[in-house]
C-alpha positions as CSV (number, residue, x, y, z in Angstrom):
1,X,135.8,78.7,100.3
2,X,134.9,79.5,96.6
3,X,131.4,78.3,97.3
4,X,131.0,80.6,100.3
5,X,132.3,83.5,98.3
6,X,129.7,83.0,95.5
7,X,127.0,82.6,98.1
8,X,128.0,85.9,99.8
9,X,127.9,87.7,96.4
10,X,124.5,86.2,95.6
11,X,123.1,87.4,98.9
12,X,124.6,90.9,98.5
13,X,123.1,91.2,95.0
14,X,119.7,90.0,96.2
15,X,119.7,92.4,99.1
16,X,120.7,95.3,96.8
17,X,118.0,94.3,94.4
18,X,115.4,94.3,97.1
19,X,116.4,97.7,98.3
20,X,116.4,99.0,94.8
21,X,112.6,98.3,94.4
22,X,110.6,101.5,94.3
23,X,106.9,102.6,94.5
24,X,105.1,104.9,92.0
25,X,101.8,106.6,92.9
26,X,100.0,108.3,90.1
27,X,96.7,110.2,89.7
28,X,95.3,110.0,86.2
29,X,92.9,112.8,85.1
30,X,91.2,113.9,81.9
31,X,93.3,116.5,80.1
32,X,90.4,118.9,79.6
33,X,87.9,118.4,82.3
34,X,90.5,117.5,85.1
35,X,88.1,114.8,86.3
36,X,89.7,111.6,87.7
37,X,89.8,108.6,85.3
38,X,88.3,105.6,87.1
39,X,89.4,102.1,86.0
40,X,92.3,103.3,83.8
41,X,95.3,101.0,83.6
42,X,99.0,101.8,84.1
43,X,101.6,99.1,83.4
44,X,105.4,99.0,83.6
45,X,106.4,98.3,80.0
46,X,107.5,94.8,79.1
47,X,106.2,93.4,82.4
48,X,103.0,92.3,84.1
49,X,103.5,94.8,86.8
50,X,100.4,97.1,86.6
51,X,97.5,98.6,88.5
52,X,94.1,100.2,87.9
53,X,92.9,103.6,89.2
54,X,90.4,103.8,92.0
55,X,87.4,106.2,92.4
56,X,89.8,109.1,92.9
57,X,91.9,108.3,89.8
58,X,94.8,106.9,92.0
59,X,96.9,103.8,91.3
60,X,100.0,102.4,93.1
61,X,102.7,100.3,91.5
62,X,105.4,98.6,93.6
63,X,108.6,96.7,92.9
64,X,109.9,99.1,90.3
65,X,113.7,98.8,89.7
66,X,116.1,101.8,89.8
67,X,116.8,103.7,86.6
68,X,114.7,104.9,83.7
69,X,111.4,103.1,83.4
70,X,108.6,103.5,80.9
71,X,104.9,103.1,81.7
72,X,102.0,102.6,79.4
73,X,98.6,104.1,80.3
74,X,95.4,102.9,78.6
75,X,91.8,103.8,79.0
76,X,88.8,103.3,76.8
77,X,88.2,106.4,74.7
78,X,91.5,107.9,75.4
79,X,94.9,108.0,73.7
80,X,97.5,105.5,74.8
81,X,100.0,107.4,76.8
82,X,103.7,106.6,77.5
83,X,105.4,108.2,80.4
84,X,109.1,107.8,81.5
85,X,110.4,108.3,85.0
86,X,113.8,107.9,86.6
87,X,113.9,106.0,89.9
88,X,114.3,106.6,92.7
89,X,111.9,109.6,92.5
90,X,112.7,112.8,94.3
91,X,109.3,112.8,96.0
92,X,106.7,110.3,97.3
93,X,103.8,112.6,96.3
94,X,101.4,111.2,93.7
95,X,102.4,112.1,90.1
96,X,99.5,113.8,88.3
97,X,99.3,112.6,84.7
98,X,96.8,114.2,82.2
99,X,95.5,111.8,79.6
100,X,94.3,113.2,76.3
101,X,91.0,112.1,74.8
102,X,91.0,110.1,71.6
103,X,89.6,112.9,69.5
104,X,89.5,116.7,69.8
105,X,87.0,116.4,72.6
106,X,85.7,114.0,75.2
107,X,85.2,110.5,73.8
108,X,82.7,108.9,76.1
109,X,80.3,111.8,75.9
110,X,77.1,111.0,74.0
111,X,76.6,113.7,71.4
112,X,72.9,114.7,71.5
113,X,72.9,116.6,68.2
114,X,73.2,113.4,66.1
115,X,70.1,112.0,67.8
116,X,71.7,108.6,68.4
117,X,73.6,107.0,71.3
118,X,77.1,106.9,69.8
119,X,79.9,108.6,71.5
120,X,82.1,111.2,70.0
121,X,84.7,108.8,68.8
122,X,82.2,106.8,66.8
123,X,80.5,109.7,65.0
124,X,81.4,110.5,61.3
125,X,79.6,113.9,61.5
126,X,82.1,116.7,62.3
127,X,81.0,118.2,65.7
128,X,82.7,120.9,67.7
129,X,82.3,120.4,71.3
130,X,82.5,123.0,74.1
131,X,82.8,121.2,77.4
132,X,81.8,122.4,80.9
133,X,85.3,123.7,81.7
134,X,85.5,125.9,78.6
135,X,81.9,127.1,79.3
136,X,83.1,128.1,82.8
137,X,86.0,130.1,81.3
138,X,83.7,131.9,78.9
139,X,81.0,132.3,81.5
140,X,83.2,134.6,83.6
141,X,84.0,136.8,80.6
142,X,80.3,137.4,79.7
143,X,78.0,135.7,82.2
144,X,74.8,137.4,80.8
145,X,74.6,135.8,77.4
146,X,76.3,133.3,75.0
147,X,77.7,135.6,72.3
148,X,81.3,135.4,73.4
149,X,81.5,131.6,73.7
150,X,80.2,131.3,70.1
151,X,82.0,134.3,68.6
152,X,85.4,133.0,69.6
153,X,85.1,129.8,67.6
154,X,86.6,129.6,64.2
155,X,84.2,130.0,61.3
156,X,81.6,131.7,63.6
157,X,80.8,135.4,64.0
158,X,78.1,137.1,66.1
159,X,76.9,140.0,64.1
160,X,75.4,143.1,65.8
161,X,72.3,144.2,63.9
162,X,71.3,147.2,65.9
163,X,73.6,150.1,66.8
164,X,71.6,151.2,69.8
165,X,69.8,148.1,71.1
166,X,72.6,145.5,70.8
167,X,70.6,143.0,68.8
168,X,72.9,140.2,67.5
169,X,72.7,137.2,65.2
170,X,75.1,134.3,64.6
171,X,76.8,133.7,61.3
172,X,78.5,130.4,60.4
173,X,80.8,130.0,57.4
174,X,79.8,133.2,55.8
175,X,76.0,132.7,55.8
176,X,73.4,134.9,57.4
177,X,72.1,134.1,60.9
178,X,68.7,133.0,59.7
179,X,70.4,129.9,58.2
180,X,71.7,128.7,61.6
181,X,69.4,126.8,63.8
182,X,69.8,127.3,67.6
183,X,68.4,124.6,69.8
184,X,68.0,124.2,73.5
185,X,68.3,120.5,74.4
186,X,67.2,119.6,70.9
187,X,64.2,121.9,70.9
188,X,63.9,124.7,68.3
189,X,62.9,127.5,70.8
190,X,64.8,130.2,69.0
191,X,63.2,130.1,65.6
192,X,61.4,132.6,63.5
193,X,60.2,135.7,65.4
194,X,61.9,134.4,68.5
195,X,65.4,134.4,66.9
196,X,66.0,138.1,67.0
197,X,67.3,138.5,70.6
198,X,67.9,134.8,71.5
199,X,71.7,135.2,71.8
200,X,71.4,138.1,74.2
201,X,68.8,136.3,76.4
202,X,70.6,133.1,77.2
203,X,73.0,133.1,80.2
204,X,75.4,130.1,80.1
205,X,75.5,129.0,83.8
206,X,73.0,126.2,83.4
207,X,74.7,124.7,80.3
208,X,76.9,121.5,80.6
209,X,78.0,121.5,77.0
210,X,77.5,123.1,73.6
211,X,77.5,121.2,70.3
212,X,78.2,122.9,67.0
213,X,77.7,121.3,63.6
214,X,78.9,123.4,60.7
215,X,77.4,122.9,57.3
216,X,74.0,121.6,56.3
217,X,72.2,119.8,59.1
218,X,68.6,120.0,57.8
219,X,68.5,116.2,57.5
220,X,68.8,116.0,61.2
221,X,66.5,118.9,62.3
222,X,64.6,120.2,59.3
223,X,64.5,123.6,57.8
224,X,66.8,126.4,59.0
225,X,70.0,124.5,59.5
226,X,71.7,125.3,56.1
227,X,74.7,127.0,57.7
228,X,74.7,124.7,60.7
229,X,73.2,124.2,64.1
230,X,74.1,125.1,67.7
231,X,72.6,122.8,70.4
232,X,72.7,124.1,73.9
233,X,72.7,121.2,76.3
234,X,71.4,121.9,79.9
235,X,72.9,120.4,83.0
236,X,71.2,117.4,84.5
237,X,71.0,116.5,88.2
238,X,73.6,114.3,89.8
239,X,73.8,112.5,93.1
240,X,76.1,115.2,94.4
241,X,74.5,118.6,94.9
242,X,75.4,121.4,92.4
243,X,74.5,124.8,93.8
244,X,76.3,127.8,92.3
245,X,75.7,131.6,92.7
246,X,77.5,133.8,90.2
247,X,77.7,137.6,90.8
248,X,79.2,139.9,88.2
249,X,79.6,143.6,87.6
250,X,81.1,145.6,84.7
251,X,82.5,149.0,84.0
252,X,80.0,149.0,81.1
253,X,77.3,149.6,83.8
254,X,76.2,146.0,83.8
255,X,75.1,143.7,86.7
256,X,74.5,139.9,86.5
257,X,73.1,137.7,89.2
258,X,72.9,134.0,88.1
259,X,72.2,130.9,90.2
260,X,71.9,127.2,89.5
261,X,70.8,124.3,91.6
262,X,70.8,120.6,90.6
263,X,70.6,117.4,92.6
264,X,69.2,113.9,92.3
265,X,67.1,112.5,95.2
266,X,66.6,108.8,94.5
267,X,64.0,108.4,91.8
268,X,63.5,112.2,91.5
269,X,65.8,114.9,90.4
270,X,65.6,118.6,89.8
271,X,67.5,121.6,88.3
272,X,66.6,125.2,88.8
273,X,68.3,128.1,87.0
274,X,67.4,131.7,87.9
275,X,69.0,135.0,86.8
276,X,68.6,138.7,86.8
277,X,70.6,140.7,84.3
278,X,70.6,144.5,84.2
279,X,72.4,147.2,82.3
280,X,72.2,151.0,82.6
281,X,72.6,153.0,79.4
282,X,76.2,153.2,78.3
283,X,77.9,155.5,75.8
284,X,81.7,155.3,76.1
285,X,82.4,157.3,72.9
286,X,80.1,160.2,73.7
287,X,78.3,159.9,70.3
288,X,75.0,160.6,72.1
289,X,73.5,157.2,71.5
290,X,73.5,154.1,73.6
291,X,76.1,151.5,72.8
292,X,74.7,149.2,75.4
293,X,71.0,149.9,76.0
294,X,69.2,150.1,79.3
295,X,67.6,146.7,80.1
296,X,66.2,144.5,82.8
297,X,65.9,140.7,82.2
298,X,64.6,137.9,84.3
299,X,65.2,134.2,83.4
300,X,63.7,131.3,85.3
301,X,64.2,127.6,84.2
302,X,62.9,124.9,86.6
303,X,63.0,121.3,85.5
304,X,61.8,118.0,87.1
305,X,63.3,114.6,86.3
306,X,61.5,111.3,87.2
307,X,63.3,108.0,87.0
308,X,60.2,105.9,86.8
309,X,62.2,102.6,86.5
310,X,65.6,101.3,85.6
311,X,64.7,101.7,82.0
312,X,62.3,104.6,81.9
313,X,63.0,108.3,82.4
314,X,60.7,111.3,82.2
315,X,61.5,115.0,82.4
316,X,59.5,118.2,82.2
317,X,60.9,121.7,82.2
318,X,59.9,125.4,81.7
319,X,62.0,128.2,80.3
320,X,60.8,131.7,81.0
321,X,62.3,135.0,80.1
322,X,61.0,138.6,80.4
323,X,63.0,141.6,79.2
324,X,62.5,145.3,78.8
325,X,65.2,147.0,76.6
326,X,65.5,150.7,75.8
327,X,68.1,152.2,73.6
328,X,68.5,155.4,71.6
329,X,69.4,159.0,72.4
330,X,71.2,159.0,75.8
331,X,69.3,162.0,77.1
332,X,66.0,160.4,76.2
333,X,66.9,157.1,77.8
334,X,68.0,158.9,80.9
335,X,64.6,160.7,81.1
336,X,66.0,164.1,79.8
337,X,64.6,164.0,76.3
338,X,63.3,167.0,74.4
339,X,62.4,167.9,70.9
340,X,65.9,167.4,69.6
341,X,66.8,164.4,71.8
342,X,63.8,162.2,71.1
343,X,65.0,159.1,69.2
344,X,64.6,155.8,70.9
345,X,64.1,152.0,70.3
346,X,62.1,150.1,72.9
347,X,61.9,146.3,72.9
348,X,59.6,144.4,75.2
349,X,59.9,140.7,74.9
350,X,58.7,137.5,76.6
351,X,59.6,133.9,75.9
352,X,57.9,131.0,77.7
353,X,58.5,127.4,76.6
354,X,57.9,123.9,78.0
355,X,60.0,120.9,77.3
356,X,58.8,117.3,77.9
357,X,60.9,114.2,77.2
358,X,60.2,110.5,77.7
359,X,62.7,107.7,77.1
360,X,62.1,104.0,77.5
361,X,64.9,101.4,77.0
362,X,63.4,98.1,76.0
363,X,66.8,96.4,76.3
364,X,70.4,97.3,75.6
365,X,69.7,97.6,71.9
366,X,66.3,99.3,71.6
367,X,64.9,102.5,72.9
368,X,62.0,104.9,72.3
369,X,62.2,108.7,72.7
370,X,59.3,111.0,72.8
371,X,59.6,114.8,73.1
372,X,57.4,117.8,72.9
373,X,57.8,121.6,73.4
374,X,55.5,124.5,73.2
375,X,56.9,128.0,72.9
376,X,55.1,131.4,73.3
377,X,57.1,134.5,72.2
378,X,55.9,138.1,72.1
379,X,57.8,141.2,71.1
380,X,56.8,144.8,70.9
381,X,59.1,147.3,69.2
382,X,58.6,151.1,69.5
383,X,60.5,153.8,67.7
384,X,59.3,157.4,66.9
385,X,56.2,157.2,64.7
386,X,56.3,153.4,64.4
387,X,55.2,150.4,66.4
388,X,55.6,146.6,65.8
389,X,53.7,144.2,68.0
390,X,53.3,140.5,67.4
391,X,53.4,137.1,69.1
392,X,54.5,133.7,68.0
393,X,53.2,130.3,69.1
394,X,55.2,127.2,68.1
395,X,55.0,123.6,68.9
396,X,57.4,120.7,68.3
397,X,56.6,117.0,68.7
398,X,58.8,114.1,67.8
399,X,58.9,110.3,68.2
400,X,62.1,108.4,67.5
401,X,63.2,104.8,67.7
402,X,66.8,103.8,68.1
403,X,68.2,100.3,67.4
404,X,71.8,99.8,68.4
405,X,74.2,97.0,67.8
406,X,77.9,96.7,68.2
407,X,78.7,97.9,64.7
408,X,75.6,99.6,63.5
409,X,72.8,101.9,64.7
410,X,69.5,102.9,63.2
411,X,67.5,106.0,64.1
412,X,64.0,106.5,62.7
413,X,61.5,109.0,63.6
414,X,58.7,111.5,62.7
415,X,58.0,115.0,63.9
416,X,55.5,117.8,63.5
417,X,56.5,121.5,63.8
418,X,53.9,124.3,63.9
419,X,54.8,128.0,63.7
420,X,52.0,130.6,63.9
421,X,52.8,134.3,64.0
422,X,50.1,136.9,64.6
423,X,50.7,140.7,64.4
424,X,48.5,143.4,65.9
425,X,47.0,145.6,63.3
426,X,48.0,149.1,64.3
427,X,47.9,150.9,60.9
428,X,46.6,150.3,57.5
429,X,49.8,148.5,56.5
430,X,49.2,144.8,55.8
431,X,49.9,142.5,58.8
432,X,52.6,139.9,58.4
433,X,50.6,136.9,59.9
434,X,51.5,133.4,58.8
435,X,50.6,129.8,59.9
436,X,53.1,127.2,58.9
437,X,53.1,123.4,59.7
438,X,55.9,121.1,58.8
439,X,55.6,117.3,58.8
440,X,58.9,115.3,58.8
441,X,60.1,111.7,58.5
442,X,63.7,110.8,58.9
443,X,66.0,107.7,59.0
444,X,69.6,107.6,59.9
445,X,72.2,104.8,60.0
446,X,75.7,104.7,61.6
447,X,77.8,101.7,60.6
448,X,81.3,100.7,61.5
449,X,82.5,99.4,58.2
450,X,86.0,98.5,59.3
451,X,88.3,99.3,62.3
452,X,89.4,102.4,60.3
453,X,86.1,103.6,58.7
454,X,82.7,104.7,60.1
455,X,79.9,105.7,57.7
456,X,76.8,107.7,58.6
457,X,73.9,108.2,56.1
458,X,70.6,109.9,56.5
459,X,67.4,110.8,54.6
460,X,64.7,113.2,55.6
461,X,61.5,114.2,53.9
462,X,59.6,117.2,55.0
463,X,56.2,118.5,53.9
464,X,55.8,122.3,54.5
465,X,52.3,123.7,54.1
466,X,52.1,126.1,51.1
467,X,55.6,125.1,49.9
468,X,55.4,121.3,49.3
469,X,58.0,118.6,49.9
470,X,61.8,118.8,50.6
471,X,63.9,115.7,50.3
472,X,67.2,115.9,52.2
473,X,69.8,113.2,51.9
474,X,73.0,113.3,53.9
475,X,76.3,111.3,54.2
476,X,79.3,111.5,56.4
477,X,82.3,109.3,56.9
478,X,85.2,109.0,59.4
479,X,88.5,107.6,58.4
480,X,91.1,106.6,61.1
481,X,94.1,106.5,58.8
482,X,96.7,106.0,61.5
483,X,96.7,106.3,65.3
484,X,97.6,110.0,64.9
485,X,95.9,110.9,61.6
486,X,92.2,110.9,60.8
487,X,89.7,112.5,58.4
488,X,86.0,113.3,58.2
489,X,84.1,113.9,54.9
490,X,80.5,114.8,54.8
491,X,77.8,116.7,53.0
492,X,74.0,117.1,52.7
493,X,71.1,119.1,51.4
494,X,69.1,121.8,53.2
495,X,66.2,124.2,52.9
496,X,64.8,127.3,54.5
497,X,61.1,128.3,54.5
498,X,60.6,132.1,53.9
499,X,59.6,134.4,56.7
500,X,60.1,138.2,57.3
501,X,62.5,137.6,60.2
502,X,66.1,138.2,59.2
503,X,69.0,140.5,60.0
504,X,68.0,142.9,57.2
505,X,64.4,143.4,58.4
506,X,65.6,143.4,62.0
507,X,67.9,146.3,61.1
508,X,64.9,148.5,60.0
509,X,62.6,147.3,62.9
510,X,60.3,145.6,60.3
511,X,59.2,149.0,59.0
512,X,57.3,148.8,55.7
513,X,58.3,145.2,55.1
514,X,55.6,143.6,53.1
515,X,54.3,140.1,54.0
516,X,55.7,136.9,52.5
517,X,53.7,136.0,49.4
518,X,53.6,132.2,49.2
519,X,52.4,132.4,45.6
520,X,55.7,134.1,44.6
521,X,58.2,133.2,47.3
522,X,59.5,129.6,47.5
523,X,61.9,127.5,49.6
524,X,65.5,128.4,49.6
525,X,67.5,125.2,48.9
526,X,71.1,124.3,49.5
527,X,73.7,121.7,49.3
528,X,77.1,121.7,51.0
529,X,80.1,119.6,52.0
530,X,82.9,119.6,54.6
531,X,86.3,117.8,54.5
532,X,88.6,117.9,57.5
533,X,91.9,116.4,58.6
534,X,93.2,115.9,62.1
535,X,96.7,115.2,63.2
536,X,97.7,114.6,66.9
537,X,101.0,113.7,68.3
538,X,103.2,114.0,71.4
539,X,106.5,115.9,71.1
540,X,109.7,116.0,73.2
541,X,109.1,112.7,74.9
542,X,105.4,113.4,75.1
543,X,105.9,116.5,77.2
544,X,104.1,118.6,74.6
545,X,100.8,117.6,73.0
546,X,100.1,119.0,69.5
547,X,96.7,118.8,67.6
548,X,96.1,120.3,64.2
549,X,92.7,120.3,62.4
550,X,92.2,121.5,58.9
551,X,88.7,122.0,57.5
552,X,87.5,122.9,54.0
553,X,83.9,123.9,53.5
554,X,81.5,124.8,50.6
555,X,77.8,125.7,50.6
556,X,75.7,126.5,47.6
557,X,72.4,128.3,48.3
558,X,69.9,128.5,45.4
559,X,67.4,131.3,45.0
560,X,68.2,133.0,48.3
561,X,65.6,135.3,49.8
562,X,66.7,138.9,49.9
563,X,65.0,142.1,51.1
564,X,64.6,144.5,48.2
565,X,63.1,147.9,47.6
566,X,59.5,148.0,46.3
567,X,57.1,150.7,45.4
568,X,55.9,153.5,47.8
569,X,59.0,153.2,50.1
570,X,58.2,149.6,50.9
571,X,60.4,146.5,51.2
572,X,59.7,143.1,49.8
573,X,61.4,139.7,50.3
574,X,62.1,138.1,46.9
575,X,63.9,135.0,45.8
576,X,66.7,136.3,43.6
577,X,67.4,134.6,40.2
578,X,70.8,133.4,41.3
579,X,72.7,131.9,44.2
580,X,75.1,132.3,47.0
581,X,78.2,130.3,47.3
582,X,80.4,130.3,50.4
583,X,83.7,128.5,50.5
584,X,86.7,128.6,52.6
585,X,88.9,126.9,55.2
586,X,89.4,126.7,58.9
587,X,92.7,125.9,60.6
588,X,92.8,125.0,64.3
589,X,96.0,124.3,66.3
590,X,96.2,123.3,69.9
591,X,99.4,123.0,71.9
592,X,99.6,121.8,75.5
593,X,102.7,121.8,77.8
594,X,102.2,121.2,81.5
595,X,100.0,124.0,82.8
596,X,100.1,126.0,79.5
597,X,97.7,125.7,76.6
598,X,97.8,127.6,73.3
599,X,95.0,127.7,70.8
600,X,95.3,129.4,67.4
601,X,92.5,129.4,64.8
602,X,92.3,130.9,61.3
603,X,89.2,131.2,59.1
604,X,89.2,132.1,55.4
605,X,85.8,132.8,54.0
606,X,85.0,133.6,50.3
607,X,81.2,134.3,50.2
608,X,79.7,135.7,47.0
609,X,76.3,136.5,45.6
610,X,75.8,135.7,41.9
611,X,72.7,137.3,40.3
612,X,71.8,138.0,36.7
613,X,75.3,137.4,35.5
614,X,76.8,139.6,38.2
615,X,79.0,138.5,41.1
616,X,79.6,140.5,44.2
617,X,81.0,139.9,47.6
618,X,78.6,139.1,50.4
619,X,78.3,141.9,52.9
620,X,79.5,141.8,56.5
621,X,81.7,138.7,55.8
622,X,85.4,139.2,56.5
623,X,87.7,137.0,54.4
624,X,90.2,136.6,57.2
625,X,89.6,136.0,60.9
626,X,92.2,134.9,63.5
627,X,91.5,133.6,67.0
628,X,94.2,133.0,69.6
629,X,94.1,132.0,73.2
630,X,97.0,131.4,75.6
631,X,95.9,129.7,78.9
632,X,97.9,129.1,82.1
633,X,96.1,126.8,84.5
634,X,97.1,125.4,87.9
635,X,94.5,122.8,88.7
636,X,91.9,124.1,91.2
637,X,94.0,127.2,91.9
638,X,94.6,129.6,89.0
639,X,93.3,130.3,85.5
640,X,95.0,133.0,83.5
641,X,94.0,133.6,79.8
642,X,95.3,136.0,77.2
643,X,93.3,136.4,74.0
644,X,93.8,138.1,70.7
645,X,91.3,138.3,67.8
646,X,91.8,139.7,64.4
647,X,88.9,140.5,62.0
648,X,89.6,141.5,58.4
649,X,87.9,144.0,56.2
650,X,84.2,143.6,55.5
651,X,82.0,145.0,52.7
652,X,79.2,147.0,54.1
653,X,75.6,147.5,52.8
654,X,76.2,151.1,51.8
655,X,79.0,150.1,49.4
656,X,81.9,151.1,51.7
657,X,84.5,148.8,53.2
658,X,84.9,148.5,57.0
659,X,88.4,148.6,58.5
660,X,90.1,145.6,59.9
661,X,90.8,145.5,63.7
662,X,92.5,143.6,66.5
663,X,91.0,143.2,70.0
664,X,92.8,141.7,73.0
665,X,91.5,140.4,76.3
666,X,93.0,139.2,79.6
667,X,91.2,137.0,82.2
668,X,92.4,136.0,85.7
669,X,90.6,133.7,88.1
670,X,91.6,132.5,91.6
671,X,89.9,129.3,92.6
672,X,89.3,127.8,96.1
673,X,87.2,124.9,97.0
674,X,83.9,126.7,97.6
675,X,84.3,130.0,95.7
676,X,86.4,131.8,93.2
677,X,87.0,135.4,92.2
678,X,88.0,136.7,88.8
679,X,88.7,139.8,86.7
680,X,88.3,140.0,82.9
681,X,89.8,142.8,80.9
682,X,87.8,142.6,77.7
683,X,89.2,144.5,74.7
684,X,91.8,146.2,76.9
685,X,93.3,148.0,73.8
686,X,89.9,149.8,73.6
687,X,89.2,149.1,69.9
688,X,85.8,150.4,68.8
689,X,84.2,151.3,65.6
690,X,83.6,154.9,66.6
691,X,87.4,155.5,66.8
692,X,87.8,154.9,63.0
693,X,84.3,155.1,61.5
694,X,80.9,156.5,62.0
695,X,77.9,154.5,63.2
696,X,75.1,156.9,61.9
697,X,74.4,159.7,59.5
698,X,71.7,162.3,59.7
699,X,70.6,164.3,62.8
700,X,70.1,163.1,66.3
701,X,66.3,163.4,65.8
702,X,66.3,161.3,62.6
703,X,69.4,159.2,62.5
704,X,70.2,156.5,59.9
705,X,72.4,153.9,61.4
706,X,75.2,152.2,59.4
707,X,76.3,148.6,59.7
708,X,78.0,147.6,62.9
709,X,81.1,145.5,62.1
710,X,83.4,146.3,65.1
711,X,82.9,146.6,68.9
712,X,81.1,149.6,70.1
713,X,81.6,149.2,73.9
714,X,85.4,149.3,73.8
715,X,87.3,148.3,76.9
716,X,85.1,146.8,79.6
717,X,86.3,145.4,82.9
718,X,84.1,142.9,84.6
719,X,84.8,141.3,88.0
720,X,82.8,138.8,90.0
721,X,82.6,135.9,92.4
722,X,81.3,132.4,92.0
723,X,80.1,130.7,95.2
724,X,79.5,126.9,95.4
725,X,77.3,125.8,98.3
């Protein structure tokens, strides 16, 4: 009898245990891109019960007991994630779990700007990465150009250099725009004369990522990268078709029509980007001058990809842009000018460039890269009683060899960069022609010293015609102190060859600016360093993700080139007997909770010019800048973003101090499978410089424009639709 009783109890327990087993279905996705993670592992802790995700990111685990159970999720390049669930679950629907990348950005993305093949997690160089999703968010706010996506990063400002034509440059860590190198797929197509309107003439729809390196990067790419570099990476064709049409209209009288197509067909692939951007003259403050000029712009970028074999790839692309821009007195621009209303600034520009790349992989460890680009740029500026007309022809050729092993990688290469500018002689004033050739040799090594330390060193030697040699060492290191705490330390040398093309000369349309004198003028040289610390953790049982990054930076610029007054109402670029030092800090904090994301960034910049024993603050450089973005996102359904940006006081070139200001924006987007609609309320508090300061002195016929340090267009609503075919 006793034996029977025990047997009954055992059977009852076994049956209850069987019925207590549960099933868990999860979908693992990247926290930022929302792409499914293929081959990720999820395991019930302290057991061998696990599964791997399929091509849709789905995994199913069975035989899970009742009660609280913890699961461990692992995937190469991503943080180990622990999730807890109480069984039985209330629903049989798949549980979506967002997995955070191992660093601030995607880990398995190869960063092009460092020239090698290492992924983000392996790179000691500090790189800020704007992925496709964020580009899409910024693209709906300003689909016609890339100013917004750059300006909203900490440590970066886009500075408007013309009150009536909208010309803008980029400033990184307190240094002028000419010290930042802007690349397209690693090619310097926005250099010298072509840099003036580059930010305004680059729509973002065909970009898949943007890489930003702050601090000296001349070792990587030669002269011009003293403050840093911005590398715009274009989309490449995939097996699945990517065909998008983006239509946008604004209350600032703007219209944007952008389209992109990309697809791979066996051994051939192609991408085509085409856009038409138009604006009618706009003056919201009734000051009588255009805040947004009248312009028409056409952009056409076709590219062909040939996959010649399993180990050999070839691509050839063309980037073409044509723009006519007219700003000035509103009545003149509208065709109603008279003797009093006769001031204008007309810009006619063309940019045509070719990009050729060839890559051959000898084996898993060795590869050869060859690239070439040729760029033609022409610009004609007309104002009353003055005309500037010139064209620039540049070429860039590079050969590099990459040798990669498990713990070390070598990159060696050589390049030649030619830059020829020719100005039409329209008056007796001396033309500003120049012909500069730069020969460069570089070597770079990335070594994994230990499991917690990576070291990257580099050396570049350039020979610049008329200016001689520049030797540029560089070193960076990455320390993984704990699983949650890491640090990067780096520094390097830089240089900049003198040209007349800068924000200062742009501001006066190059009037009476004397040519560069290579007997007097010399290379600007610099050295700089960055130190940053990153802490990441999960809070409240990993329901909240927190990331904090703290950066400290310093740049010393020796004998900077400044535009100074000369005889006979002329201007001359001179290397001052002194230096510029820019130092400061950037703080970035990111918090994620379910569908909510909060980003807060703060930049402190102390930039000063020291000359002849005097020290004075650098103009148009606010000491304080705060960026904040709150995002609510329901995957594939809704995106709602609220932004606030504070800019502190700035010293102006006329000796005055500009006021500080706060601007706010609101973006809403509804997403369906094949299309989405959006509305963006940019600067809805309607802050603009004309509300608290003037933008010009003098008469309407002969105005003198002041520095532009705050928005001029005020509140602008833009709405649009994105169609995916």
